[in-house]
N, C-alpha and C positions, 0 to 999 in steps of 0.2 A: 486961393490959399492954397500953398503947397502941401501935399499929403506928408503926414508924418511918416518917419522912417527907422527902421530898426537900429537904432544907435549903437555905437562902441564905445560910449562915455556916460557919465551920469546915472542916474538912479536907476535908469532903464536898463543899464549893462551891469551895475553893480549888485543891484538888489533885485531886480523884478524878471530878468531873463532865467531860464531854467535849462542849464546846460547838460542836466544828469538824464541819459537814457534809462537808466535803471537805477533809480535813486536809492536802493536798498540791496543793490548787489556788488560785490566786493569780489574780484578776482584773486586766487592766490596761486604763487609758483608751485608750492609743494601739496601733491595731495598723497602719495603712499611715502609718507615720512619715514616709516621704520619696517621695512619688510623682515629684517632678521628678527627683531623683537616679535613680531608677528608669527612667524614661523615657530619660532621657539616657544612663544606662550601657547600656541595652538598644538604643537607637537606633544608636549608634556609639561604641566606644572606641578612639581611636587612642594609640599610643605615642609619647612625645616622645623627642627626642634631647638634650633640654635641660630644665631646670625653666622657663625662659621659651621660650615657643615662638611662632612666628609663623605668620600664613596669608595668602594671597594673596585679593584681592576684585577685582571690576571692575563698574561700574555702565555698562551699555550707553548710549552718548552719543546715541543716536537715540531714546531714551523721552522725552526733554525737551532739545530744542534752541531756545534764545531766548536774548533780550539787552532791555537796557531803553534806550530813547531817553534820551539827557542833554543837553537843550537843544529848544526850539522850532524848527521847519524852515517856511520859508514855505509856503504851499500852492501844490501842483504842478499844472497843468492838466493834461487828458488830453492825449497826445501823447507824442513821442519826445525830450522835453528833459529834461537832467540834473537832478537836484535840487541844492539846496544841500549843504553838507556834513553830515552827519548823525553827531554823535558817540553812542557807545553805551557801556554798562556794564553790570554783571551778568550776564555772559556765561554760558551755561550749556551744554554738550553740544555746543560747538564749539571750533576753537583759541582760546586764552584771550586772543589777540591779534588784531586784524583784519590779515589778510593775503591773499595771491592765492588761499587755499582759499576763501575767502567768495566770489570773483566767481562770479555764475550763481545765488546761494541766493535762493531765493522766500522773502519773508516775508509772513504776514498780520499786519496793524496792528491792535492792539486797544487801547483805554483801559486805564488803569492798574488798572481794576477789572474788566477782562475780560468787560465788558457790551455794548461797542460795537464791532463791527467796522467798520474805516475803509476796507477794501481790502487789495489786494496790492501789493509791490513787489518789484523784482529789483535785486540789487548789482550796479554797473555799473562802478565804480570805487574804488580803495582809495586813501586820503588818508592815513591814517595808522594807527598800531598800535591805534588807539580810533575810527576814523571812517570813512566810506564815502560815496559819492555813489550814488543809485538812480535808477531809471526807473519810472513809475506804469504798472501792469499792470491796473488796474480798468475803463478806458474811460469814467472821469469824473474830476473833481478829485479831489485826496487831500491831506489836511492831516493832517501828523504832528505830534504835540505833545510836550512834554517829557513823561517817564516813561511814555510808551506803550511797551506790550509787544509785541515783533516775535517771532512764532513761526514756525520754519521750516516750510515746506509743500511743501517739494521742490526742486528745481533745475533751471533752463531755460538752454540754452546755443544760440548761434548755429549755423547751419547752416556745416559746413565748419571748423570751428575745432578745434584741438587739445584734446587731454584737460586738464583743469583742474589746478591744484597741489594736491597730497595734503596730508593731515594725519593723525595718529595719536596717540593718547591711551598711556597707559601704566598698568600695574597697579598696584595700591595694596596696601599690606601692614598687617594690623593683628595685635595680640599681645595676649598674657594670660600668667599664671602659674600654675606648679602650687604649690599649699600643702602644707606638711606638717601632718597632723593626727595626734595622739597622744592615745589616751584609754586611761589606765591603771585598774586595779583590783587590789586587795590583800587579802589576809585572813590571819590567823595559822595557824599549823598546828592549834592547839587548836581554832580555830572550825571549820577544814576537817573534823576529824573528827566534830564535835558532830552528834548525832541532834535533827533539828528538825522542828517542824510549818510548815504554811504551804507551805514548800519544804524539801523534805528536803535538799537540797545549797545552803548559801549561795554557794559558788564558783559553781555552775550559774546560779543566780538573778542574781548580779553579772555574769557574763558576758553574758546575755541583756541584761539591762538598759544595761550598756555598750556592747554592741552597737548597741542602738536609739540611744543618746545619741550614739555615734559617727556613725550615720547621719544623726540630726538636726542635729548640728552642721556636718556636710558640706552638708546641705541648705540651710541656712541661709547658709551662706558662698557656695554657688554661686548663691543668689539675691541676697543683701543685702551682700556683700563688695566691699571696694573695692580698689584697686592703685594704690601710689606710682608716678608715672609715666604713668599712665592707659593707654590700650590704642590709641589712634589710630582709634578709630570715628567720630568725627567727620569727615565729609568736608571740611568746610569750615574746619576748625581742626586742624590736625597736632599730635599730641605726639611727643615726643622718645624714640626707643626708649634704654633704659637698663634695667640689671639693678638695679632700685630695691627699697627696701624700708626696714626701720627694723632696728635690731640689739636683741638681748635684753641681759640682764645681763651675760652673758659674751661680749658683742660679737660674737655670732653673727649673721649675716643672716637676717632674717626676710621669707620672701617671701608675697604674698597673692594671692588670685584675686577678679579681678573679676567681680561676680555679675550675673545675667541683669536683675533689678529695679533694681539699682543702675546698670547699665550703660545701660539705655533711659532712665532718670531724667536721667542726666547728657548722653547724646548724643543724645537723641531729640527730635523736633520737637513742638511745642504746636499748631502750625496749618499751613495749606498743604497741598499735594497729598500730600507725605511725611508728614502728622502720623501719629504713632505713640504720643503720649503723651495720654490723654483724661480731664479732670477732669469727672465725671458728678454733678450734682446731683440726686437720685434724685425729688424732689418736682416738679422742673419739667422733666424730660428728656422729650421727645416721641418719638412713631414716627418722625416726620421726621429727628430726630437721630439715633435709632438707625439708619435706614437709610443715612444719610449716612457715619456712622462705619464701619458695617459694609463698605461699599464701599470704605474706605481700607483695612481689615483685610485684605480680599480682593482688593484689586489686583494683588498676586503669587500667583497662584491656585496652590495647592499640587496635586499631581498626584492626589491621592484627593480632593480638593474638602471635606478635614475639616481642622481646626486643633486643636490641643490647648491648652486655655486652663486654667492652673493658679488656682485661685480660693479666697479665703478665704470663712470662714462666711457674711459680710456680703454678699459679692457674689453666693454662688450663691442666698442668701435672696431677693436683691433680684430675680434672674431669675425666682425661682419665684414671686413675689408679682405679678411681671407674668403670668405663665402662668396664675395663680390667678384673675386677674381683679379684683383686689382692690385697695383704695388708690387710687394715683395711676394705675393702669391702668384702674381702673372709671371713673373719673371722667372721664379724657381720650378713653376709647373706644377704646384699643388694647391688645392682648395680643401675648406671644410666646408660643411653643410650646417648652416643655421636657420632654424624654422622662422615662421613669422610670429609678430608680436602676439600673444595670447593673453588672457585674463584668469587668473588663478581663482580658485573659490575663496581664497582667503582676503582677496582685493588688491592684489598687485599684479602688475605686469611682468611678464616673463619670456624669453626665447629658448627654444633649444637647441643645444651643439652637439651633433652628432659626433663620436668618437669609436674608433675601432672596438674599444673594450667597455662602452657603456655611454649612456645619455646623461649631459648636464644641463640643467635648468638654469639659465643665466637670469638672474634676478636684479635688475637695475638697482641700486642701494644708495640713496641720497646723502649717506654719511662717508660714504667711499668718495672724497672729493680733495681738492689739493694735492698733498703728497701721496695720497692713496687712490689716486683718479686710474691709476693702471694695476690696480689690485683686484684679484679674484679669489675669494674665501670659500673654498670648497667644504662642506662640513658632513660628516658622518651623523645622522640623526640619531642612530641608535646609541652613540656615546655623547650626546648632549640633552641637556633638559634646562627648564626654565626652575630656578630655586626661589621660592618666596616664603620669606620669615613671617611677615604681616601683609594682610592682603592690601592692593592699592586702595586708594580711596580719595574721592574729592570731598575736602573739608571746607563746608561753605559757612561765611559769616563767622569766622573765628576770632574777630575783633570786636568787641562789645562792650568792655569796661567804660565808665564815665560817661556813658549816653553817646558813643563815638557816633559822628555823623559820617558814616561812610560804610564800605563794603570790603572785607578782605577774606579771601579764599586761599585754598592751598590744595595742590594736587601732591599726595604723597605716596610714595612707595618704598618698600625695604624688601629689595629683590637682588638675586646674582644669577649667574650660569655656572650650571655643572659640566665640567669638561673631564672627560676620562680618555683614555687611550690615545694619546696625542698624536701618534702615528697615523691615525685612522682620518685625520683633518688635513687638507693640504692647501697652501698658500702659493699663489702664483704672482709675481711681480712684474708686469709686462712694461718695457721701457723702450 
């Protein structure tokens, strides 16, 4: 009689053979699903008294004190002669109207491109709320032209004079909202009791899966969310504070949180000294561009000298190619130094990008996919916190009426992001 073989048909195949190496082990694609939320929560969590929360912020006026000349001024020779009336606008870092607090201010006069220094002047008399007369402090003739930029370089007052008039600025408020997140899961009592392969408990599997889904949806909201009514983060264009939102089908108010990427996109600057939104074309990006951009990123130097940068796979790949001296880097003769992959104590992987001005901790972020694959979001942790109106909770077995034969659970959060001083955060879009 022939020996029985291991058949590929019949009951032996369909029911008796065990094809599972590890019948209770299931592999998952994602492990570190929410590094931005992890950093945010571990950096600082603040309990809020209201689902809408406000923060104070202040920009030191002495960082940038300047104005722009509005109209040509006749050339003023060397000497003690008073100039013609000089109208100004685009006032930054000083009283917004010309008044006696301006008397004695020393200005450097630059052309509109900030390439030609014409000399120094001192404010001598106030003519109106937008004009003054000055005296020449250069020792030679000075010509002040329309759109010249006047930059404060100090103040000078006469011997035996009284104290000049004072001026003061005020604090600014910015705001955001906490957002209610709910992620439910539900199985029948029959499925709960079943003996299964893959995962022995379907309830445990779904709880783990929905926990990660809850984290990912919070991560995306904290990065890409928008808020009706804004946040007042634009220092030049004020939003109106309101308990804004939309209503659901039952006329209940839905509040949403403004996310980090969305906020920098909306309120950031694409040029100038305070530029914090950078559009990078990988094929033409030069080492000179890199150095200039990183100078702006690190102009507000963190105490540690290191900033965290949350990156999509495309952005991480771009810097890795530069470090590998291939592609554009090889043809243009420049490289960057990207360290080996390491594990942060908070549980996510990162690599370190060295720049001439500081170090960037590149953190791969699963939420930065699709249209955000080439994004790099650099945050200033001093100006960022996790807002929490109600503590997150896992609500088990919430459906019990009428002897319900099943289990329904829910992950619940009422949280948001506190963002201030928008120019301290930087967004790179690499294509």
